[in-house]
N, C-alpha and C positions, 0 to 999 in steps of 0.2 A: 504494500500500500504506500503510495507516494503522498502522504500528508504527514507533516510533523506534529508533535504533541500539542504545540500551541494552537495550530490551525484546527485540529480535532476538538480541542477544548472550546475554542470560540464557536465552532459549529454546534456542538452539543449544548452549550449554554444558551445560545440564541434560539435554537429549536425548543428547548425546554421552557424558555421564557415566553415564547409565543404559543406553544401548544401543550405544555405540561411535561412533567418529568417522565411520564410513562410512554411518551412518544418514541417510536423506533426510528432511527436514522440509519440509512444504508448508503454507503459510497459505492457507486458502480461506474462503469465506463473505463476509460483509459487510465485513470488514476489508481485503479486496483492493480494494474499490471506494472510491476517494478521494472520490467524491461523496456517500457515505453518512456517517452519524454514529453514534457509539456502537457497541454490539454487543460480544458476547464475542469471544474469540480462538479460532478453530477451526483445529485442527492435524491434519494427516494424516501419520502417521509410518510410514516404510518401513524397518524394521530388516533387517539382512542375515541375522540368525539367526532360528531358529524359537523362539517363546516358549511356555513351558509353560502359562502362565496369562495370556492376552492381556488379559482384562478387569481383572485385578488390576494389571497393568502400566499400563493406561490410567488407572486410578484413582490409582495411585501418582504417575505423572507429572503428572496434572492437579492433585492436591493440592500437590505440591512447587512447581509453577509458580504456583499460587494464592498460596502463602506468599511466594515470592520476588518476585512481581510486585505485592505489596502489596494482595492481595485482589481482583485482577482475575479474572473468571471465564474459565476456559480449558477448552474442550471438546477432548478428545483421541480420535482414532480411530487404531488401529494396524492396519496391514494384516497379515492372516494368510495367509502364502504357501501354506498347505495348503488353503485354502477359496476358492471363487469370489468375485470382487468383488461387492459390493452396489452398488445404484444410488448411494448416498451416496459410496462410494469412487470410483466412476467420475466423479462430479461433481467431487470433490476433485482427481483427476488431470487432468481437463479444464480446470478453472478456477483451480486453485491455483497459487501462486507459491512456488518453492523459496527457502527462507531461506538 
């Protein structure tokens, strides 16, 4: 996994502050592979509560992390428990690493 301890801590703290301590955060994509270089940070978030506006929450978390991580691009996907999983969600569950 290509995230240092400080970055992992910032991500986990920000997710917990917005969605609660029980929220599962998975890193997936190129940052999971130690052999690759560069790339944005792809996160799959599994909150315990139902969100009224999932897209707004994705944007809010992504923007907050962008600022707190010094301008690093962060892509955020939030699982909607009321809708079926999309292929990208299944990939994140299959290949992602829980932070």
